[in-house]
Every structure is written in C-alpha cells, then in structure tokens.
N, C-alpha and C positions, 0 to 999 in steps of 0.2 A: 788647485790649478791643474788643468788637464795636461797630460804628457804630450809633447809636440814633436819629439825627435823622429826623424825618418832617415832611412839609408837609401840614397839614390844610386848607389853603385855596389851592391852586395857581392857581385861576382868579380869585381876588379881586384887587383893586387893590393891596392892601398885603401879601397873603400872610400865612401864619402858620406859620413854621417852628418846630417844637418840638425841644428838645434830646433828648427821648425821648418815647415814645408813651403815657406814664402820666399821666393827669389825675385831678383829683378830680371828684366828681359834685355837681351842684347840690342844695342842701338838706341835704347831709351834712357840709359843711366850713365852714358859716356864711360869714363873710367872710374866713376864713383867718388872722386875727390870733392867735387863741388857739393854733392849731396851730403857727404860726411861733415861738411861745415855747417849744415842746417839741422841734421838730426842724427840719432844714433844708428848708423847703418849696420853696426855690429850686432844689433838685435835681430837682423834678418837671418834667414837660413843660409843664403849664399848671394853673391853678386856676380852677374855675368857681364863681361866687358863688351864694348862695341866690337864689331867685326874687325879683325886684324888681317892685313895682307903682308906679303913678303917685303914689299917696298911701299913707301908712303903713297897715298892716293889723295887727289884733290876732290874727288867726287863728281857728281853730275852738275850740269848748268842749272842756275836758278831760273824760275822758282822750283823748289824741290818738294814743297808740301802744299796740300790743299785740304781744307776742312770739308767734311761731308756731314749730313744731319746726325749720323750716329757713329762717326769715326773720323779717320784721318788717312789721306793718301800721301805716301811719301816716296820719293825717289832720290834718296841721299847719294847712293852710288858708292857706299863703303868708304867714305872719306875717313882717313885715319893716318896715324903717324908712322906705321910700319912696325914690324916685329922686333927689330933691333932696339928701338927706343922703348918698346914695352918691356923688354928684358932688362935693359940698362937703367931705366928711370922709374917705371911704374911698379914692376914686381917688388923691388925693395920696399916701397911704401906699402904695398899690399901685405907684405910679410908681417908688418907691425900690427895688422888688424886681427881681431878675434872673430873673423868670419871668412869662410873659404871664398876665393875668387876664381871663377871659371873663365877661361879665355876663349872667345869665339873666333874660330879660324875661317877665313874666307878667301882662300887662294883661287887663282884662275885655272890651274891645272890639277888634275887628280893627284899626280905624283908629288905636288907641292904640299899636300896634306901630310905626307910622310916627312918631308923636309922640315916643315914647321913644327910638327909634333916632336921630332928629334931635337930641335932647337930649344923647345920649352921643357923637355923632359928633365926633371930634377932641379928646375929653377925654383928657388925658395919664393914663396908668395903666390905660387900658382897651384891650385888644388885639382883642377880637371880641365879638359878641353871640350868645347862644343863645336861640332863641325857644321858650318853653314853650307849645306848643299841645296839651299832652297831660296836664295836671294833673287827676287825678280827684277832687280834694278841695275844689273850689270850685263855687259854684252857677252862675256865669256865666263865659264864656271857658274856656280850658283844653281839656278833653276833647272837647267837641263840635266845636271848631275842628279838632282833630287827626283826627277821624273822617270829615271831609268834604273830599275833594280840592279842591273849589272854595274852601272857607273857608281851608284850609291854604295854598293858592296865594295867596289875597288877603292873608293875614297876612305871608307871605314877601315878596310884592311891596311891601307897605307899608313893611316894614323896609328892604329892599334899595334902594328909591328914595330913602331919606332918610339913607343913611350910606355912607361909603366903607369902613367896617369889615367884615370878613368876617362873614357871617350863617350861623349853624349852626341847623338846625331839629331840635328833639327830637321824635321820633315816639312815638306811643302804641302799646302792644301790644294795646289793646282794640279791635281791628278784625280782620276775617277775613283781609284781604289788604292788606299795607302798601305794595305796589308802586305802585298808582295815586297814593297820597298822596306817596310819595317822588318819583315822577316829576314830579308837579305842582309840588313845591317846587323841584326842580332846574331846571325850565323857567323859573321865576320868578327865578332867580339865586342860589339858596342855594349857599354855598361848600362846605358839608358837611352831613351828616345824622347825628344821634345816635340810636341805637336800643339800648335802649328806656327809656321811663319806667316807672312802676310798673304792676303788673297789678291789676285790681279784685278785691277779696276781702272777706270778712265773717268776723268771729269772734263767737261767741255766749257770753254769760255764763249758764251753765245754772242757777245759783242765782237770779239775778235774772230769768231768762227774757227777756233783752233783749240786743241787740247790745252788745259791749264798747265799741265806738266809738259815741258818741251819734248820729253821722250815719248809722250803719249800715255802708255800704260804705266801704272805705278802700283805700289803695294798698299792695300787697304788693311787698317788695323782698327782696334777699338771695339766698342760694344756691338757694332753691327756684325762682327764675325764670331761672336761668342757661340751661337748655336752650331756653327760650322766646326769650331775648335772642339766643342764638346762631342760632336759626332765622331771626329777623328780620334779623340782620346778613347771614347767608348769602343770603337771598332779595333783600334790598335791594341788596347789593353787586353782584349779577349784573344788576340792572336799571338802575343809574345809573352815571355816569362821574365822579362827584365822590366825595371821601373819605367813608367811613362810620366813625363813632366808636361802639364797642361799649360797652354799659353794662348791667349786671345780674348780680349774684352773684359778682363777681370778688374773690377772696381771695388768690390765689397767682400766681406768675410763670407757672406752667403754664396757669392760666386765661387769662392774657393771650395766650399762644401760641395757644390754641384760637380766641380771637376774631380774632387776626390771620390765622390760616390760613382762617377763615371769611370773610375779606374786609375786616375792619376795618383802618383805618390807624392808629388810636389807640384807647385805652380810657379809661373813667372808673371810678374806685373810689369806692363810696359807703357802703353799709350796713356794710361791714367796719370802717369807722373808728369806729363806735359802740362796738365791743368793743375795738378796738385803734387808737388815734389815729394811730399810725405806719404803719397798714396800706398807704397808697399807696406809701410809701418801701420797705416790705418787699416789696411786689409788684414794684416796679421792680428791686430787688436780685435777686429771684427770677428775673425775666425775663433779666437780664444773665447770671446763672449758667447758665440753660438754654441760652442762645445760645452761651456759651463751651464748655459740655460737649458741645454738638452741632456745634461748629466752624462756626457761622454767623457770618460776618464782618460782615454788614449786616442789620439787622432787616427791611429791606424785602424781603429774599429770601424771607421766609415769608408775606408779605401775599398772601392769596388762594390759598395753596397747596392748600387743600382744596376750592376751587371746581371745578365740572365743567369738564373740558377739552373743547375743541371737536375 
C-alpha cells in the first residue's frame, strides 16, 4: 500500500498531519454527523465543517440552489447554528472521532475572525480553523475581504494572533490574480491556503424572466470549475512556501492526482457529495488505486510534479 500521510500545517505550533490528503469541503458535509451514520468518515484525512458565524443565521431566501449542466449554483447564505452551539454540542462529538475536524469561520467583520479564533482555541475536538474570506453569498464580509490583499492579511492576522490552532485561508477565484492575496496571508502566518471557493455565476428563469436565485448571482461549484481551481492551485503553489489545498470539481482519484501534481498537498471534495454521499471515500480509494497502478510508493512523490522546473 502506498504511503498517504501529508502535513498541511508544518509551520504551525501544533501541526496537522493527515492520514491521507482527502478532506471534505465546507458547506457540503454539514457537521459530518449524518455522513458518519452512512460510512466510515474517520477513514478520511480531515473533515471541514460548514461555515460558522458568531450568531445563528437563517440563510438566504429560497430557492437557494440551481443545477447547471456541469455544476451547481448555490446561495445558501451561511445558514448555521452559531459558534456557541458548535463549541457546546458539536465539538465534544468530534473529539470522539479519529479524524481531525477543521472549523470554517465566516464572520461579517474582520475583527470577528480574532474573536472567534480565541473562542475556539484549545477546544477539544477542533484541530484547525479555515477562514472563509471568499463567500459570494452574503452582503457583508466574505467576498470583499478575499478580493483585497490588505483585508485578507488583516483577517489572517486577527485569527493567527488569537489561537495556537493552524489557520487555513480559503481563497476566492473571483479575482484576476490570486498571488498577492496568497502571499499576504502567508506573511501574516497562515499555515495553509485553500483554493478555491465558488465562482460567481447567474442562472435565468426564462419563463419568469427573472434570475433563478432571488439574489441574482450565486456561487458555481462542481466539475465546471475544476480547470479554474487547478489554475489557481498551480499559480499559488509556485508563489508560496506553505501547503495549498485544492478544491473545485473533484469527483475521482484521477482528479486528486491532477491537483497534487499542480502543487496541492491535499484536496477537498464538495459538490460531488450531493449526488453521492460516499464521494470523498470513493475519491480516496480511487487515489490509492492510481498510486498502486503507477507504482508510486509515497503520495508526496507526485506533489508539484507538474510545476515548472527551474
């Protein structure tokens, strides 16, 4: 069997060694409990929670999702139970799992990244934080932070200074050049970067002559954005010296291989779970098969294999 372990936070105080590079993506795996009843989630490298805010949110008006030929538009609007319930109710259940759980933070204000990071610091059952500076489906916070290197740096700094947990920053694809933002986050102490969040899109109901999603624009995910995600990983991995986590359109083990060769250290599986709840595990098994068939003894051998050589 090939060796699958990867470290996605080698510079952090606590580190974050994963048994394999396959993670779930925020917003697609809820809190993990429903999936745990269906298959062995502890076989995965890590689980990422849905976005958490300081106070509970009811989310955006329905309809919130619309299928596209090769993907899914969503505008959930960060519906969640709030950070206090996560600490009191969910974290104790995660602590019993043999898989790290990463909590995705999605506050409205930059300073609240620090507040929430401090609240989660040292909480048993929480292995790391992922900063959502890239959500396109809320009116404040989210996307505009991720499009400005100074704001992204400030959000990262606020979190890093208030926790010993590894801090992962999730980047937006809705920029021309991700490198300045990636570098700004790295300079402020980010342990890793995740690329990418959803791509802005619109669907029109031609009978009603209105957007399908009441807010108009929404976030596109799924196979349609995979080449975009690969491009972001490929560019960011060349620009920073911290791990990059690839996310966007992953459905197979071969997809994972592409992301790893583009420079990712790990990947997140998201939209595929809507059609197949077991998708993350299927992807992991597919990755293992590919490595065996190609006689790769350690998954780390292929990380960055497709990057330009000096």
